[in-house]
C-alpha positions as CSV (number, residue, x, y, z in Angstrom):
1,M,-23.6,21.3,-60.8
2,T,-22.6,24.6,-59.3
3,S,-24.9,25.8,-56.4
4,L,-25.1,28.8,-54.3
5,L,-26.7,26.9,-51.4
6,T,-24.5,23.9,-51.1
7,N,-20.7,24.0,-51.5
8,A,-19.8,20.4,-51.6
9,S,-16.1,21.0,-52.0
10,A,-16.1,23.3,-49.1
11,M,-17.9,20.8,-47.0
12,T,-15.3,18.0,-47.8
13,A,-12.5,20.3,-47.2
14,L,-13.8,21.4,-43.9
15,Q,-14.3,17.8,-42.8
16,T,-10.7,17.0,-43.8
17,L,-9.4,20.0,-41.9
18,S,-11.5,19.1,-38.9
19,S,-10.2,15.5,-38.9
20,T,-6.5,16.8,-39.3
21,N,-7.0,19.3,-36.5
22,K,-8.3,16.5,-34.2
23,N,-5.4,14.2,-35.0
24,L,-3.0,17.2,-34.5
25,G,-4.5,17.8,-31.1
26,V,-4.1,14.1,-30.1
27,T,-0.5,14.2,-31.3
28,Q,0.3,17.3,-29.5
29,N,-1.1,16.0,-26.3
30,R,1.1,12.9,-26.6
31,I,4.1,15.0,-27.1
32,A,3.2,17.2,-24.1
33,T,2.4,14.3,-21.8
34,G,4.8,11.7,-23.1
35,E,2.0,9.2,-23.1
36,R,-0.2,7.7,-26.0
37,V,-2.8,6.7,-23.3
38,S,-3.2,9.4,-20.8
39,T,-7.0,9.2,-20.1
40,A,-9.4,6.3,-20.3
41,S,-10.9,7.7,-23.6
42,D,-7.6,7.0,-25.3
43,N,-7.7,3.4,-24.7
44,A,-10.0,2.3,-21.8
45,A,-8.3,-1.3,-21.5
46,Y,-4.7,-0.1,-21.3
47,W,-5.6,2.9,-19.2
48,S,-7.3,0.7,-16.6
49,I,-4.4,-1.8,-16.6
50,A,-1.8,1.0,-16.2
51,T,-3.8,2.7,-13.5
52,S,-3.9,-0.7,-11.4
53,M,-0.2,-1.2,-12.1
54,R,0.6,2.3,-10.8
55,T,-1.3,1.5,-7.7
56,Q,0.8,-1.6,-7.1
57,S,4.0,0.2,-8.0
58,G,3.1,3.0,-5.4
59,A,2.4,0.3,-2.8
60,L,5.6,-1.5,-3.4
61,G,7.4,1.8,-2.9
62,A,5.8,2.1,0.5
63,V,7.1,-1.6,1.0
64,Q,10.6,-0.5,0.2
65,D,10.4,2.3,2.8
66,A,9.1,-0.2,5.3
67,L,11.8,-2.6,4.5
68,G,14.4,0.2,4.9
69,L,12.9,1.0,8.3
70,G,12.9,-2.6,9.2
71,A,16.6,-3.1,8.3
72,A,17.6,-0.1,10.3
73,I,15.8,-1.6,13.4
74,L,17.5,-5.0,12.9
75,D,21.0,-3.4,12.2
76,T,20.6,-1.4,15.4
77,A,19.9,-4.5,17.5
78,S,22.7,-6.5,15.6
79,S,25.3,-3.8,16.3
80,A,24.1,-3.5,20.0
81,L,24.4,-7.4,20.3
82,E,27.8,-7.5,18.8
83,E,29.1,-4.9,21.3
84,A,27.4,-6.7,24.1
85,I,28.9,-10.1,23.0
86,N,32.5,-8.4,23.1
87,K,31.9,-7.2,26.6
88,T,30.6,-10.5,27.8
89,K,33.9,-12.2,26.4
90,E,35.8,-9.8,28.5
91,I,33.6,-10.8,31.5
92,V,34.4,-14.5,30.9
93,N,38.0,-13.5,30.8
94,K,37.8,-11.6,34.0
95,Y,36.3,-14.6,35.9
96,V,39.0,-16.9,34.5
97,A,41.6,-14.4,35.8
98,R,39.8,-14.1,39.1
99,A,40.3,-17.8,39.7
100,T,44.1,-17.3,39.5
101,P,45.8,-17.3,42.9
102,G,47.2,-14.0,44.0
103,T,45.0,-11.8,41.8
104,D,43.2,-8.7,43.2
105,T,39.7,-10.2,43.3
106,A,38.2,-7.0,44.5
107,A,39.5,-5.0,41.5
108,I,38.4,-7.8,39.2
109,D,34.9,-7.9,40.7
110,A,34.7,-4.1,40.2
111,E,35.6,-4.6,36.6
112,I,33.2,-7.3,36.1
113,T,30.4,-5.0,37.7
114,Q,31.3,-2.3,35.2
115,L,31.2,-4.6,32.3
116,K,27.9,-5.9,33.3
117,A,26.6,-2.5,33.6
118,Q,27.7,-1.6,30.1
119,V,25.9,-4.6,28.8
120,V,22.8,-3.3,30.5
121,S,23.4,0.2,29.1
122,I,23.8,-1.3,25.6
123,A,20.5,-3.0,25.9
124,T,18.5,0.0,27.0
125,N,20.0,2.3,24.5
126,A,19.6,0.0,21.4
127,D,16.7,2.0,20.4
128,F,15.5,3.0,16.9
129,Q,12.4,5.2,16.4
130,G,10.9,4.0,19.7
131,V,11.7,0.3,18.9
132,N,14.1,-1.6,21.2
133,M,14.4,-5.3,20.7
134,L,17.0,-5.8,23.5
135,K,15.7,-4.3,26.7
136,T,13.5,-6.1,29.2
137,G,10.0,-6.1,27.7
138,G,11.4,-5.2,24.4
139,T,9.3,-5.0,21.1
140,A,9.5,-7.7,18.5
141,A,10.3,-6.3,15.1
142,A,7.2,-6.5,12.7
143,I,8.4,-5.8,9.2
144,V,6.2,-5.4,6.0
145,T,7.9,-7.5,3.3
146,G,5.5,-7.4,0.3
147,Y,2.3,-6.5,-1.3
148,Q,-0.2,-8.1,-3.6
149,P,-3.2,-6.3,-5.0
150,G,-6.5,-7.5,-3.3
151,A,-4.4,-9.0,-0.4
152,A,-3.1,-7.9,2.9
153,P,0.6,-6.8,2.9
154,T,2.8,-9.8,4.0
155,T,5.0,-9.3,7.1
156,M,7.7,-10.9,9.1
157,S,8.3,-10.8,12.8
158,V,11.7,-11.0,14.5
159,A,11.4,-11.8,18.3
160,A,13.0,-9.6,20.8
161,Y,15.8,-10.8,23.0
162,D,16.2,-9.7,26.7
163,L,19.7,-8.6,26.6
164,Q,19.2,-6.4,29.6
165,A,18.6,-9.3,31.9
166,A,20.9,-11.7,30.2
167,L,23.8,-11.4,32.8
168,G,21.6,-10.7,35.8
169,A,22.2,-14.0,37.6
170,A,25.5,-15.0,36.1
171,A,28.0,-15.2,38.8
172,D,30.8,-17.3,37.4
173,A,32.5,-18.1,34.1
174,T,30.2,-21.0,33.4
175,A,27.1,-19.0,33.8
176,V,28.4,-16.1,31.8
177,D,29.5,-18.4,29.0
178,T,25.9,-19.8,28.8
179,A,24.5,-16.3,28.6
180,L,27.2,-15.6,25.8
181,K,25.9,-18.5,23.8
182,A,22.4,-17.4,24.2
183,M,23.5,-13.8,22.9
184,Q,25.2,-15.4,19.9
185,S,22.1,-17.3,19.0
186,A,20.0,-14.1,19.2
187,A,22.6,-12.3,17.1
188,A,22.4,-15.0,14.5
189,T,18.8,-14.8,14.3
190,I,18.6,-11.1,13.9
191,G,21.5,-11.3,11.5
192,A,19.8,-13.8,9.3
193,A,16.5,-11.7,9.4
194,K,18.5,-8.7,8.3
195,T,20.0,-10.6,5.3
196,R,16.4,-11.7,4.4
197,V,15.2,-8.1,4.6
198,D,18.2,-6.7,2.5
199,S,17.3,-9.5,-0.1
200,Q,13.7,-8.6,-0.2
201,K,14.4,-4.9,-0.5
202,S,16.6,-5.6,-3.5
203,F,14.0,-7.9,-5.1
204,T,11.2,-5.3,-4.4
205,S,13.2,-2.5,-6.1
206,K,13.6,-4.8,-9.1
207,L,9.9,-5.5,-9.2
208,V,9.0,-1.9,-9.2
209,D,11.4,-1.3,-12.1
210,S,9.6,-4.2,-14.0
211,I,6.2,-2.8,-13.3
212,D,7.3,0.7,-14.4
213,R,8.7,-0.7,-17.6
214,G,5.4,-2.6,-18.2
215,I,3.5,0.6,-17.6
216,G,5.7,2.2,-20.1
217,Q,5.1,-0.5,-22.7
218,L,1.3,0.3,-22.4
219,V,1.0,3.9,-22.3
220,D,4.3,5.7,-23.3
221,A,4.3,7.6,-26.6
222,D,7.1,6.9,-29.2
223,M,8.4,10.4,-29.3
224,N,10.3,9.9,-32.6
225,K,7.1,8.6,-34.2
226,E,5.0,11.4,-32.7
227,S,7.5,14.0,-33.8
228,A,7.4,12.8,-37.4
229,R,3.6,12.6,-37.2
230,L,3.4,16.2,-35.8
231,A,5.4,17.6,-38.9
232,A,3.1,15.7,-41.3
233,L,-0.1,16.8,-39.6
234,Q,1.1,20.4,-39.5
235,T,1.7,20.3,-43.2
236,Q,-1.7,18.6,-43.8
237,Q,-3.3,21.4,-41.7
238,Q,-1.8,24.1,-43.8
239,L,-2.9,22.3,-47.1
240,G,-6.4,21.8,-45.6
241,I,-6.7,25.6,-45.0
242,Q,-5.7,26.3,-48.5
243,A,-8.1,23.7,-49.8
244,L,-11.0,25.2,-47.8
245,S,-10.0,28.7,-48.9
246,I,-10.1,27.5,-52.6
247,A,-13.4,25.7,-52.2
248,N,-15.0,28.8,-50.6
249,S,-13.7,31.0,-53.4
250,S,-15.2,28.8,-56.2
251,S,-18.6,30.4,-55.6
252,Q,-17.1,33.9,-56.4
253,S,-16.7,32.8,-59.9
254,L,-20.4,32.8,-60.4
255,L,-20.5,36.7,-60.2
256,S,-18.6,36.9,-63.6
257,L,-21.8,35.3,-65.2
258,F,-23.9,38.2,-64.1
259,R,-21.5,41.1,-65.1
260,G,-22.4,42.9,-68.2
């Protein structure tokens, strides 16, 4: 039946065109954003998971920065201790030389005094961003090492070592040698901590990459697929427009029935 009031063909064509335009908008958005899930309305479950994973990835990025800062603090202390150990070895040698008959003890004592002063200077200047692990009353290094959602960040602490006062009472080779062993022990502790921080930094970087890949699996659009879909939908849109035009023009044929 042909009706002037109800054009079923036009209604069907319009519904088809509307559906095509909606799908085309979705595909264009995916191509523009690179994501097939960019809002909660696209896929609430995946969007929620991806949002949580992005939060974790961002927090781990901050952990990486903290590990980098911690590594720099430990590296500063380690380098300073290494130099102080070398100076202390020279002091041991000077005390041994001083015990040799005929040596100029006054000159050697002056050298020892200067070497001790250098060690103190090394300790007081081993500062990184206000953190000095080697001066008297120095600061222990507190380093953030990890983060888990819903829990406080994990940390590690590396004790300070009073290098500034290490040689204060050392008046002979035996005392200086004792102080040297303490320096070497402190250096080993800081070196081991630095190795741990470097390892944790490498692991955190890999973990961030894994999380980012996981997010991509959930929300990233397949650009090859979307490109092909776009071309198909554009063709469907053009055909839909033509179909609607044909359906709308069918009622015009009724006029010929009333022409004389």
